[in-house]
N, CA, C and O atoms as CSV, one atom per row, in Angstrom:
chain,resi,resn,atom,element,x,y,z
A,1,MET,N,N,15.468,-14.559,13.677
A,1,MET,CA,C,14.641,-15.450,12.896
A,1,MET,C,C,14.707,-15.008,11.438
A,1,MET,O,O,14.336,-13.882,11.108
A,2,LEU,N,N,15.176,-15.890,10.577
A,2,LEU,CA,C,15.286,-15.563,9.163
A,2,LEU,C,C,13.918,-15.685,8.514
A,2,LEU,O,O,13.160,-16.597,8.846
A,3,PHE,N,N,13.601,-14.828,7.639
A,3,PHE,CA,C,12.321,-14.698,6.954
A,3,PHE,C,C,11.644,-16.051,6.726
A,3,PHE,O,O,11.975,-16.757,5.773
A,4,ASP,N,N,10.699,-16.412,7.594
A,4,ASP,CA,C,10.057,-17.727,7.590
A,4,ASP,C,C,9.246,-18.006,6.334
A,4,ASP,O,O,9.092,-19.166,5.953
A,5,ALA,N,N,8.722,-16.971,5.681
A,5,ALA,CA,C,7.903,-17.190,4.495
A,5,ALA,C,C,8.676,-17.925,3.411
A,5,ALA,O,O,8.095,-18.724,2.677
A,6,LEU,N,N,9.976,-17.668,3.298
A,6,LEU,CA,C,10.787,-18.393,2.316
A,6,LEU,C,C,10.786,-19.880,2.618
A,6,LEU,O,O,10.624,-20.703,1.717
A,7,ASP,N,N,10.967,-20.221,3.877
A,7,ASP,CA,C,11.000,-21.626,4.259
A,7,ASP,C,C,9.653,-22.292,4.031
A,7,ASP,O,O,9.598,-23.466,3.666
A,8,LEU,N,N,8.578,-21.566,4.239
A,8,LEU,CA,C,7.246,-22.122,4.027
A,8,LEU,C,C,6.907,-22.236,2.546
A,8,LEU,O,O,6.215,-23.170,2.143
A,9,ALA,N,N,7.384,-21.302,1.733
A,9,ALA,CA,C,7.045,-21.284,0.310
A,9,ALA,C,C,7.885,-22.255,-0.514
A,9,ALA,O,O,7.409,-22.767,-1.528
A,10,ASN,N,N,9.111,-22.515,-0.104
A,10,ASN,CA,C,10.000,-23.374,-0.890
A,10,ASN,C,C,9.435,-24.759,-1.193
A,10,ASN,O,O,9.500,-25.179,-2.348
A,11,PRO,N,N,8.882,-25.496,-0.222
A,11,PRO,CA,C,8.381,-26.836,-0.532
A,11,PRO,C,C,7.252,-26.846,-1.558
A,11,PRO,O,O,7.052,-27.842,-2.253
A,12,TRP,N,N,6.523,-25.755,-1.655
A,12,TRP,CA,C,5.421,-25.663,-2.602
A,12,TRP,C,C,5.884,-25.156,-3.971
A,12,TRP,O,O,5.096,-25.117,-4.915
A,13,GLY,N,N,7.127,-24.776,-4.079
A,13,GLY,CA,C,7.645,-24.273,-5.346
A,13,GLY,C,C,7.183,-22.870,-5.664
A,13,GLY,O,O,7.322,-22.408,-6.797
A,14,ILE,N,N,6.633,-22.188,-4.671
A,14,ILE,CA,C,6.147,-20.824,-4.887
A,14,ILE,C,C,7.317,-19.861,-4.996
A,14,ILE,O,O,7.320,-18.962,-5.838
A,15,LEU,N,N,8.294,-20.052,-4.152
A,15,LEU,CA,C,9.481,-19.209,-4.145
A,15,LEU,C,C,10.650,-20.082,-3.756
A,15,LEU,O,O,10.644,-20.698,-2.690
A,16,ALA,N,N,11.631,-20.139,-4.594
A,16,ALA,CA,C,12.764,-21.015,-4.304
A,16,ALA,C,C,14.037,-20.204,-4.166
A,16,ALA,O,O,14.275,-19.265,-4.925
A,17,CYS,N,N,14.850,-20.572,-3.193
A,17,CYS,CA,C,16.180,-19.993,-3.073
A,17,CYS,C,C,17.068,-20.677,-4.099
A,17,CYS,O,O,16.847,-21.838,-4.441
A,18,ASP,N,N,18.068,-19.962,-4.589
A,18,ASP,CA,C,18.988,-20.615,-5.512
A,18,ASP,C,C,19.846,-21.624,-4.760
A,18,ASP,O,O,19.758,-21.731,-3.537
A,19,ARG,N,N,20.671,-22.361,-5.488
A,19,ARG,CA,C,21.424,-23.446,-4.852
A,19,ARG,C,C,22.435,-22.950,-3.831
A,19,ARG,O,O,22.896,-23.730,-2.998
A,20,ASP,N,N,22.792,-21.665,-3.875
A,20,ASP,CA,C,23.716,-21.120,-2.883
A,20,ASP,C,C,22.993,-20.702,-1.608
A,20,ASP,O,O,23.626,-20.243,-0.657
A,21,GLY,N,N,21.667,-20.858,-1.582
A,21,GLY,CA,C,20.911,-20.548,-0.377
A,21,GLY,C,C,20.680,-19.069,-0.140
A,21,GLY,O,O,20.541,-18.644,1.007
A,22,TRP,N,N,20.637,-18.275,-1.203
A,22,TRP,CA,C,20.379,-16.844,-1.028
A,22,TRP,C,C,19.039,-16.643,-0.356
A,22,TRP,O,O,18.085,-17.374,-0.623
A,23,ARG,N,N,18.969,-15.681,0.489
A,23,ARG,CA,C,17.716,-15.313,1.135
A,23,ARG,C,C,17.175,-14.064,0.452
A,23,ARG,O,O,17.882,-13.393,-0.301
A,24,LEU,N,N,15.921,-13.768,0.726
A,24,LEU,CA,C,15.250,-12.651,0.069
A,24,LEU,C,C,16.021,-11.348,0.228
A,24,LEU,O,O,16.174,-10.604,-0.741
A,25,SER,N,N,16.508,-11.057,1.428
A,25,SER,CA,C,17.219,-9.794,1.640
A,25,SER,C,C,18.482,-9.725,0.792
A,25,SER,O,O,18.804,-8.670,0.245
A,26,THR,N,N,19.195,-10.832,0.679
A,26,THR,CA,C,20.405,-10.870,-0.139
A,26,THR,C,C,20.059,-10.663,-1.605
A,26,THR,O,O,20.720,-9.898,-2.307
A,27,LEU,N,N,19.021,-11.347,-2.060
A,27,LEU,CA,C,18.615,-11.240,-3.453
A,27,LEU,C,C,18.188,-9.817,-3.795
A,27,LEU,O,O,18.610,-9.276,-4.818
A,28,LEU,N,N,17.359,-9.204,-2.955
A,28,LEU,CA,C,16.900,-7.847,-3.239
A,28,LEU,C,C,18.040,-6.840,-3.196
A,28,LEU,O,O,18.082,-5.916,-4.008
A,29,ASN,N,N,18.958,-7.008,-2.262
A,29,ASN,CA,C,20.121,-6.114,-2.223
A,29,ASN,C,C,20.959,-6.255,-3.481
A,29,ASN,O,O,21.446,-5.260,-4.017
A,30,GLU,N,N,21.133,-7.480,-3.958
A,30,GLU,CA,C,21.912,-7.705,-5.177
A,30,GLU,C,C,21.224,-7.078,-6.385
A,30,GLU,O,O,21.882,-6.487,-7.240
A,31,VAL,N,N,19.916,-7.207,-6.453
A,31,VAL,CA,C,19.169,-6.592,-7.554
A,31,VAL,C,C,19.333,-5.077,-7.522
A,31,VAL,O,O,19.590,-4.457,-8.555
A,32,LEU,N,N,19.186,-4.478,-6.340
A,32,LEU,CA,C,19.350,-3.027,-6.234
A,32,LEU,C,C,20.766,-2.588,-6.581
A,32,LEU,O,O,20.961,-1.542,-7.198
A,33,ARG,N,N,21.764,-3.394,-6.182
A,33,ARG,CA,C,23.158,-3.028,-6.390
A,33,ARG,C,C,23.580,-3.176,-7.851
A,33,ARG,O,O,24.279,-2.314,-8.383
A,34,SER,N,N,23.165,-4.251,-8.494
A,34,SER,CA,C,23.731,-4.567,-9.800
A,34,SER,C,C,22.812,-4.276,-10.978
A,34,SER,O,O,23.174,-4.558,-12.121
A,35,SER,N,N,21.657,-3.731,-10.731
A,35,SER,CA,C,20.716,-3.481,-11.814
A,35,SER,C,C,21.291,-2.482,-12.814
A,35,SER,O,O,21.951,-1.514,-12.435
A,36,ASN,N,N,21.030,-2.735,-14.094
A,36,ASN,CA,C,21.458,-1.795,-15.135
A,36,ASN,C,C,20.499,-0.614,-15.236
A,36,ASN,O,O,20.807,0.396,-15.869
A,37,PHE,N,N,19.337,-0.750,-14.607
A,37,PHE,CA,C,18.352,0.324,-14.603
A,37,PHE,C,C,18.824,1.426,-13.665
A,37,PHE,O,O,19.208,1.153,-12.527
A,38,HIS,N,N,18.797,2.644,-14.125
A,38,HIS,CA,C,19.210,3.769,-13.286
A,38,HIS,C,C,17.992,4.292,-12.536
A,38,HIS,O,O,17.037,4.778,-13.142
A,39,PHE,N,N,18.037,4.188,-11.219
A,39,PHE,CA,C,16.907,4.585,-10.403
A,39,PHE,C,C,16.718,6.092,-10.441
A,39,PHE,O,O,17.676,6.860,-10.339
A,40,ALA,N,N,15.468,6.499,-10.589
A,40,ALA,CA,C,15.141,7.922,-10.562
A,40,ALA,C,C,14.905,8.405,-9.139
A,40,ALA,O,O,14.835,9.610,-8.895
A,41,GLN,N,N,14.781,7.471,-8.193
A,41,GLN,CA,C,14.531,7.837,-6.809
A,41,GLN,C,C,15.750,8.529,-6.225
A,41,GLN,O,O,16.877,8.362,-6.693
A,42,GLY,N,N,15.492,9.292,-5.211
A,42,GLY,CA,C,16.569,10.018,-4.553
A,42,GLY,C,C,17.469,9.111,-3.740
A,42,GLY,O,O,17.066,8.016,-3.348
A,43,PRO,N,N,18.682,9.563,-3.488
A,43,PRO,CA,C,19.658,8.741,-2.763
A,43,PRO,C,C,19.236,8.429,-1.328
A,43,PRO,O,O,19.572,7.368,-0.804
A,44,ILE,N,N,18.508,9.336,-0.695
A,44,ILE,CA,C,18.049,9.074,0.671
A,44,ILE,C,C,17.032,7.939,0.659
A,44,ILE,O,O,17.105,7.027,1.483
A,45,ALA,N,N,16.090,7.992,-0.268
A,45,ALA,CA,C,15.067,6.947,-0.360
A,45,ALA,C,C,15.687,5.591,-0.676
A,45,ALA,O,O,15.262,4.579,-0.119
A,46,ILE,N,N,16.679,5.552,-1.555
A,46,ILE,CA,C,17.343,4.287,-1.891
A,46,ILE,C,C,18.053,3.731,-0.662
A,46,ILE,O,O,17.942,2.539,-0.373
A,47,ARG,N,N,18.778,4.572,0.061
A,47,ARG,CA,C,19.494,4.115,1.256
A,47,ARG,C,C,18.528,3.553,2.291
A,47,ARG,O,O,18.774,2.495,2.870
A,48,VAL,N,N,17.433,4.263,2.518
A,48,VAL,CA,C,16.456,3.835,3.512
A,48,VAL,C,C,15.735,2.566,3.056
A,48,VAL,O,O,15.453,1.689,3.872
A,49,ALA,N,N,15.436,2.464,1.765
A,49,ALA,CA,C,14.795,1.250,1.246
A,49,ALA,C,C,15.701,0.041,1.428
A,49,ALA,O,O,15.235,-1.030,1.816
A,50,LYS,N,N,16.984,0.201,1.153
A,50,LYS,CA,C,17.928,-0.904,1.351
A,50,LYS,C,C,17.987,-1.324,2.818
A,50,LYS,O,O,18.082,-2.512,3.125
A,51,THR,N,N,17.931,-0.350,3.716
A,51,THR,CA,C,17.924,-0.665,5.147
A,51,THR,C,C,16.677,-1.460,5.508
A,51,THR,O,O,16.758,-2.464,6.216
A,52,ALA,N,N,15.521,-1.011,5.020
A,52,ALA,CA,C,14.269,-1.711,5.313
A,52,ALA,C,C,14.289,-3.129,4.760
A,52,ALA,O,O,13.824,-4.057,5.422
A,53,ILE,N,N,14.821,-3.307,3.558
A,53,ILE,CA,C,14.906,-4.639,2.952
A,53,ILE,C,C,15.868,-5.512,3.731
A,53,ILE,O,O,15.552,-6.654,4.062
A,54,ARG,N,N,17.035,-4.976,4.021
A,54,ARG,CA,C,18.085,-5.760,4.680
A,54,ARG,C,C,17.645,-6.257,6.053
A,54,ARG,O,O,17.794,-7.437,6.368
A,55,PHE,N,N,17.109,-5.363,6.858
A,55,PHE,CA,C,16.778,-5.734,8.232
A,55,PHE,C,C,15.330,-6.206,8.386
A,55,PHE,O,O,15.052,-7.108,9.176
A,56,GLY,N,N,14.419,-5.605,7.642
A,56,GLY,CA,C,13.009,-5.963,7.773
A,56,GLY,C,C,12.698,-7.379,7.355
A,56,GLY,O,O,11.798,-8.003,7.915
A,57,SER,N,N,13.425,-7.902,6.378
A,57,SER,CA,C,13.158,-9.262,5.906
A,57,SER,C,C,13.619,-10.324,6.893
A,57,SER,O,O,13.267,-11.495,6.749
A,58,GLU,N,N,14.393,-9.936,7.883
A,58,GLU,CA,C,14.870,-10.892,8.879
A,58,GLU,C,C,14.079,-10.799,10.181
A,58,GLU,O,O,14.456,-11.403,11.185
A,59,MET,N,N,12.980,-10.042,10.163
A,59,MET,CA,C,12.169,-9.825,11.366
A,59,MET,C,C,10.789,-10.429,11.172
A,59,MET,O,O,10.414,-10.823,10.068
A,60,SER,N,N,10.049,-10.492,12.258
A,60,SER,CA,C,8.639,-10.862,12.152
A,60,SER,C,C,7.919,-9.753,11.382
A,60,SER,O,O,8.454,-8.657,11.218
A,61,LEU,N,N,6.717,-10.043,10.915
A,61,LEU,CA,C,5.958,-9.048,10.162
A,61,LEU,C,C,5.723,-7.790,10.989
A,61,LEU,O,O,5.899,-6.679,10.489
A,62,ASP,N,N,5.328,-7.955,12.241
A,62,ASP,CA,C,5.072,-6.789,13.095
A,62,ASP,C,C,6.319,-5.930,13.269
A,62,ASP,O,O,6.255,-4.707,13.149
A,63,CYS,N,N,7.447,-6.565,13.549
A,63,CYS,CA,C,8.702,-5.813,13.712
A,63,CYS,C,C,9.130,-5.183,12.392
A,63,CYS,O,O,9.642,-4.064,12.376
A,64,GLY,N,N,8.924,-5.896,11.283
A,64,GLY,CA,C,9.261,-5.363,9.965
A,64,GLY,C,C,8.451,-4.125,9.626
A,64,GLY,O,O,8.969,-3.184,9.026
A,65,LEU,N,N,7.180,-4.123,10.008
A,65,LEU,CA,C,6.342,-2.948,9.766
A,65,LEU,C,C,6.784,-1.759,10.605
A,65,LEU,O,O,6.737,-0.618,10.144
A,66,VAL,N,N,7.210,-2.021,11.830
A,66,VAL,CA,C,7.757,-0.948,12.674
A,66,VAL,C,C,9.029,-0.397,12.041
A,66,VAL,O,O,9.234,0.816,12.009
A,67,MET,N,N,9.888,-1.293,11.534
A,67,MET,CA,C,11.122,-0.872,10.850
A,67,MET,C,C,10.782,-0.001,9.644
A,67,MET,O,O,11.426,1.023,9.415
A,68,GLU,N,N,9.777,-0.404,8.875
A,68,GLU,CA,C,9.367,0.369,7.706
A,68,GLU,C,C,8.903,1.765,8.115
A,68,GLU,O,O,9.254,2.747,7.461
A,69,GLN,N,N,8.126,1.862,9.180
A,69,GLN,CA,C,7.669,3.166,9.668
A,69,GLN,C,C,8.839,4.032,10.119
A,69,GLN,O,O,8.860,5.235,9.861
A,70,GLN,N,N,9.806,3.425,10.790
A,70,GLN,CA,C,10.981,4.174,11.242
A,70,GLN,C,C,11.802,4.667,10.052
A,70,GLN,O,O,12.333,5.777,10.075
A,71,CYS,N,N,11.902,3.850,9.028
A,71,CYS,CA,C,12.643,4.263,7.830
A,71,CYS,C,C,11.930,5.410,7.126
A,71,CYS,O,O,12.567,6.381,6.716
A,72,TYR,N,N,10.611,5.303,6.984
A,72,TYR,CA,C,9.861,6.371,6.331
A,72,TYR,C,C,9.963,7.677,7.115
A,72,TYR,O,O,10.027,8.755,6.525
A,73,ALA,N,N,9.977,7.582,8.434
A,73,ALA,CA,C,10.092,8.781,9.271
A,73,ALA,C,C,11.382,9.542,8.983
A,73,ALA,O,O,11.440,10.755,9.189
A,74,GLN,N,N,12.416,8.850,8.511
A,74,GLN,CA,C,13.677,9.514,8.160
A,74,GLN,C,C,13.555,10.306,6.862
A,74,GLN,O,O,14.321,11.242,6.634
A,75,ILE,N,N,12.602,9.940,6.015
A,75,ILE,CA,C,12.427,10.595,4.719
A,75,ILE,C,C,11.525,11.823,4.829
A,75,ILE,O,O,11.713,12.798,4.102
A,76,VAL,N,N,10.554,11.780,5.728
A,76,VAL,CA,C,9.542,12.839,5.832
A,76,VAL,C,C,10.134,14.244,5.905
A,76,VAL,O,O,9.654,15.119,5.184
A,77,PRO,N,N,11.148,14.517,6.732
A,77,PRO,CA,C,11.629,15.901,6.842
A,77,PRO,C,C,12.602,16.341,5.740
A,77,PRO,O,O,13.124,17.454,5.811
A,78,THR,N,N,12.861,15.516,4.736
A,78,THR,CA,C,13.892,15.851,3.747
A,78,THR,C,C,13.369,16.749,2.625
A,78,THR,O,O,12.183,16.735,2.295
A,79,GLN,N,N,14.275,17.519,2.055
A,79,GLN,CA,C,13.960,18.340,0.889
A,79,GLN,C,C,13.685,17.463,-0.332
A,79,GLN,O,O,12.875,17.824,-1.186
A,80,ASP,N,N,14.352,16.321,-0.415
A,80,ASP,CA,C,14.128,15.412,-1.543
A,80,ASP,C,C,12.675,14.935,-1.589
A,80,ASP,O,O,12.092,14.822,-2.667
A,81,ARG,N,N,12.094,14.659,-0.428
A,81,ARG,CA,C,10.693,14.228,-0.393
A,81,ARG,C,C,9.794,15.331,-0.934
A,81,ARG,O,O,8.900,15.070,-1.740
A,82,LEU,N,N,10.030,16.567,-0.491
A,82,LEU,CA,C,9.231,17.692,-0.976
A,82,LEU,C,C,9.420,17.892,-2.476
A,82,LEU,O,O,8.463,18.185,-3.191
A,83,GLU,N,N,10.648,17.734,-2.949
A,83,GLU,CA,C,10.928,17.852,-4.385
A,83,GLU,C,C,10.171,16.779,-5.163
A,83,GLU,O,O,9.614,17.055,-6.225
A,84,GLY,N,N,10.151,15.569,-4.639
A,84,GLY,CA,C,9.427,14.485,-5.302
A,84,GLY,C,C,7.939,14.762,-5.402
A,84,GLY,O,O,7.331,14.532,-6.448
A,85,LEU,N,N,7.351,15.253,-4.325
A,85,LEU,CA,C,5.922,15.581,-4.331
A,85,LEU,C,C,5.617,16.725,-5.291
A,85,LEU,O,O,4.632,16.684,-6.029
A,86,GLN,N,N,6.472,17.747,-5.274
A,86,GLN,CA,C,6.260,18.891,-6.160
A,86,GLN,C,C,6.429,18.483,-7.624
A,86,GLN,O,O,5.638,18.887,-8.476
A,87,ALA,N,N,7.443,17.696,-7.914
A,87,ALA,CA,C,7.670,17.239,-9.286
A,87,ALA,C,C,6.496,16.392,-9.774
A,87,ALA,O,O,6.082,16.510,-10.928
A,88,PHE,N,N,5.965,15.548,-8.910
A,88,PHE,CA,C,4.811,14.733,-9.277
A,88,PHE,C,C,3.618,15.618,-9.613
A,88,PHE,O,O,2.939,15.399,-10.616
A,89,ALA,N,N,3.363,16.620,-8.773
A,89,ALA,CA,C,2.237,17.529,-8.995
A,89,ALA,C,C,2.402,18.310,-10.294
A,89,ALA,O,O,1.422,18.609,-10.977
A,90,GLU,N,N,3.653,18.640,-10.633
A,90,GLU,CA,C,3.941,19.408,-11.845
A,90,GLU,C,C,4.201,18.520,-13.057
A,90,GLU,O,O,4.487,19.022,-14.144
A,91,LYS,N,N,4.102,17.199,-12.875
A,91,LYS,CA,C,4.309,16.219,-13.956
A,91,LYS,C,C,5.667,16.392,-14.633
A,91,LYS,O,O,5.771,16.439,-15.858
A,92,ARG,N,N,6.708,16.486,-13.794
A,92,ARG,CA,C,8.067,16.603,-14.307
A,92,ARG,C,C,8.966,15.626,-13.559
A,92,ARG,O,O,8.580,15.075,-12.528
A,93,THR,N,N,10.151,15.421,-14.082
A,93,THR,CA,C,11.125,14.553,-13.432
A,93,THR,C,C,11.729,15.280,-12.238
A,93,THR,O,O,12.158,16.426,-12.369
A,94,PRO,N,N,11.769,14.632,-11.074
A,94,PRO,CA,C,12.345,15.294,-9.900
A,94,PRO,C,C,13.853,15.465,-10.016
A,94,PRO,O,O,14.532,14.691,-10.691
A,95,SER,N,N,14.353,16.477,-9.357
A,95,SER,CA,C,15.790,16.731,-9.307
A,95,SER,C,C,16.236,16.605,-7.851
A,95,SER,O,O,16.223,17.579,-7.098
A,96,TYR,N,N,16.633,15.380,-7.466
A,96,TYR,CA,C,17.013,15.111,-6.078
A,96,TYR,C,C,18.438,15.561,-5.806
A,96,TYR,O,O,19.306,15.477,-6.675
A,97,LYS,N,N,18.669,16.040,-4.589
A,97,LYS,CA,C,19.989,16.538,-4.203
A,97,LYS,C,C,20.573,15.794,-3.010
A,97,LYS,O,O,21.690,16.088,-2.584
A,98,GLY,N,N,19.832,14.837,-2.468
A,98,GLY,CA,C,20.327,14.093,-1.313
A,98,GLY,C,C,20.238,14.874,-0.018
A,98,GLY,O,O,21.021,14.650,0.905
A,99,GLU,N,N,19.287,15.788,0.051
A,99,GLU,CA,C,19.121,16.635,1.249
A,99,GLU,C,C,17.758,16.411,1.871
A,99,GLU,O,O,17.432,17.030,2.883
């Protein structure tokens, strides 16, 4: 089931797909891929976020939330997560290593 909210929002003009019929997951992946902004987030978090966007947007809300929890569970044991928390506490820019 493709993200039903898009289909419901389009007739009201709240959210419109472009003329090529891009869906939310495609649009968000393109933004993440082609943005000129350099993400400060770690590579593990970016990979997991892309997975959650790609697959979660094509699921029901309940299944999407389960997917989000599963993705976050992959980040919890990483050194990058600990580095991010420590850098935040020390008010400095994190130095992620992809571990």
